[in-house]
N, C-alpha and C positions, 0 to 999 in steps of 0.2 A: 487317553480318555478325553471325551469332548466336554463342552461346558455343562451339558445336562448330567454329567456324572459327578458333579460337585458333592461334597459331603452334606448329607441331610441328617439332622439330629433327631433322635427319638424324643417323643413327648410323653406326657402322662397318659395319653390314650392311643399311642401308636408305637410301633417298632419300625425299623428301617429294613426295606428289602432292596438289595442290590442285584441288578440284572447283569449277569455275565454271559456273554456268548461264548460257549465252549465248543472246541473242535472246529475252528475256522479253517477255511481253505483259501490261501492267498489273501488273508485279511478280510474275507467276506463270509457271509452266511453263518454257520454254526448253530448250535442248539441253545436258545435262550434259557437260562437257568436262574431260578430265584435263590439268592443267598441271604440268609438271616443270621446276623452276628449277634448271638445272645449275650456276648460280653458288653454290648451297647444297650442292653435292656434298661428301661427306666425304673425297673423294680429290683430289689436286692436279690431276689431268687428267680432266675429265668424261667423255671418250670411253671411259674404262676402267670407268665405272660400269655402263652398260647397253649391250649390243650392239644393233645394229639389229633383230635378231630379238627381243630382249627388249623393245625399245621398242614393237614391234608387239603384244606381249602386254599392255602396260600398259592400253590401252583395253578389252581383253577382260576382264582381271581386275578392272578398276575399274567395269565395267558402263557404259562410255561408248562412243560411236561412234568418237571420235577422241581423240588425245592430241597436245599441242603441247609441244615441248621448247624452253625459253628458254635461250639461250646466255649465257655469262659477259659481263659488262659490262667492256669494256677501254677506258679513257679516253673519248675522244669517238667511238669506233667504234660503228656501228649494232649493235643487239641482233639476233643471229641467231635465227631461228625455224625449227624443223623439225617436220613433221607426220607422224603415223603413224596408220594404221587397221589392222585385223586382217590385211589382205593385204599390208602393207608401207608404205613411205614414199610420201607424196604431195608433188608439187611446190608445192602451195599448199592452203590451207584457210581459207575465209572466217570461219566461226564459231570456228575455232581461233585466228584472228588477233584476233577480238573478245575471246575469252577471255584471250589473252595481254596485250592492251592493258589489260583490266580488272584482271588480276593485277598488272601493273606499276604501275598507278595505285593499287591497294590497298596496295602496299608503300610508296609515297611519302606517302599521305595527302593532305590538301588538296583543292582544288576542281577545278582544270583542269591538264592536263598534255599534253605532246607527247613522242613517242618516235620516234627514228629506228630503223627496223626493216629487216632484210634477210632476204628469202626467195628461195631459188633464185637468188642473185646479184643480185636487184633490191632497191634501197634506196628506201624510201618512209617517209612520216610517218603514225603512228597518233596519234589525239587521244582524250582522255578527259575527260569532265565528270562529276563526282560529284554525285548528288542523294540524300543519305541513304545507305542501303545499296546503292543502285543506281548503276551507272556506265554512261553512254552512251559507247560506243566507236565511232569512225568512221575510215575510211581510204579511200584510192584504191587499188582492187585491181589497177590497171594496165590496159594495152590489152587489149581483148577482140577476138578473131578470130571472125567470124560468117560463115556461108555457109548458103544454102538446103539443106535436106536433100533427097536424091534420093528418088524414089518407091520405089525398092528399099529404101533405109534406113528410110523411114517404115513400109513394109509389114512389115518384120521386127520392128520395135520395137512398133508399135501392136498387132499380133497378140498379142504377149506381154503387153502391158499390160492387155488386156481392156477397151478403150474400147468403149462401147456404140455400136451403129449410129446414125449421125446426130449423135453428139456431137463427132466430130473436126472441127476447123476447119483450113483451109489456113494455111500459114505456118510449118510445122515447120522448125527450123533446127539446125545443128550449131555449137556455140559453144565457145570454149576460153579458159580462163585457166590455162594450164599443161597441162591435160588436157581432151580434148574430151568433151562431153556433148550429148545431144539435148534440145532444148526443144520440147515438143509442146503446142499450144494446143487446148483443148476449149471447148465452148459456155458452160458455167455452172459456178459453184462446186459445185453438186450433182453434176455430171459428174465433177469431180475426186474428190470424196468417194466416189463409187460405184465407182471403179476397183477391179478385182480382179486384180492382176497375177499371172502365173505366174512366180515368181522364177527357177526353173531355166531356163525358156525365155528370160526377159529377160536373164539373165546370158549365156547362149549367144549371143544376138543382139548384146549389147553387146561381148562378147569378139570376136566375128567382125568387128564394125565398128570396133573400137579405141576404144570409148566408155567413159568413166568410169561413166556411168549415164544415167538419163532423168528429166527434170524436166517434169512435166505441170502446166499452169497454165490458169486461167480467163481469158478475154479481159478486160482491165482495164475497170473501170467508168469513168465520166466523171472521177471524182476519183482514179483510179489504183489503186483497190482490186483486189487479186488474191488468189485462193486457189491454193495450189500444193502438190504433193507431189513428193519426190525419191526415186527408187529407185536404189540403187547396189550391187547384189549382187556386182558384179565386184571391189569392194574390201572385201567382207565387211560391208556395211551394207545390209540388206534395204530399210529405209526410214529416211531421215534426218528427225529432228525439225525441223531448220532447215538450209538450205543457202544461205549468203550468196553464195558465188561464182556459183552458178547464177542467183541473183537479180540479181547484177551483170550477168551475161550477158543476162538478160531485159531489164534496163534499157537496155543497149546496143542490143539488138534493137528495142525499142519507141521509142527516141529519134527515129528517122526517121518515126514515125507520129504524132508530136505528144505522146506521153506522156513527160514529162520528170521526173515524180515518181511513184514507185510505193510502195505500202504492201502488203507481201506477208505473208499469214497462212499458217502451216504448222503441222503437228504436232497438229492437233485430232483426227485419226483415231487418233493414238497416245496421246491423253490428256494431251499436253504442249503447250499453246498457245504458239506462237512467232510473233514478228513481226520483219520486217526492212524497213528503209527504204532505198530506193535512188533516186538521181537521176542523170540523164544529160543532157549537153549536147552537141549535135552540134558537131564541129570538123573542120578540114581533114584531120586525121590519124585521124578516127574519133571516136566518142562518148567524152567524158570522164565517167567514172562515179565516184560517191561512194556508199559504203554505210555504214550505221550500224545499231546495235542496242543494246538495254539488256542489262546483265549483272549478275550478283551472285556474289560469292565465298561459297561455301556451307560448305566444310569443308576441312581438311587432314589427311591421314593418312600414316603411314609405309608405305613400299612396299619389301619386301625385294628385294635384288639379289644376284647372284653375281659376286664380283670375278673378273677374268680375269688 
């Protein structure tokens, strides 16, 4: 952490927002994520600090796609995480979880840590390993529900994405880790980069189909290398720098095709290189997925709130 990441104290009229760059590639880039530690709240009851509407404004005002709110630590209870984007609360957020695990590890110091986390009623373990200023965070995102997309669904979404003729590959699916999104395979990394989505039409298509957004990816190389882009205008995120949960969905989808390890690069089109590692092992109850990414705590700043 640099000098501008020094501890900032909450005051009577502010909370502290820590910016964590999640899903770095080689120590660079990543998705800036707002982390609000409600255990540092200046009021006895954190729910009176920010309303849910105000929580949705945090990522907008901080210039991040998402914000994660870290609940108070009470004895041996799991740490509650809540996630917000501009359009409201999300049931889960992968890179937000990476950012929260990195933040919690940064507060403790030391080399390796485990945390019991709770998201939307599900309890799981997040792990962190520190290497200098960087922290590798990993976790099991939970069971992934996957089904083949219908031709009608694919037609609506692909038309809005601007996929070039001949670049679409069969095998599009709808996958969910709390909210559904469509995964669309294309021929090459170049086809991913060349996408020219019409975001208003894509939002209309996703809203009509009840989708969070659309994750477009190149067919994996022999070593599991993938290039992907995630568009989620329905939650106020035109394009995500990194999307861990969609990558987890892809890992679950590809496990049955023999790809048990994926390295997914995102964010290059936005000038913020990001990388996510995902593994999946088939099991009797569906693929067991593990995701991981590097993160770095960048800075902490006071954020004004209006007491209710």
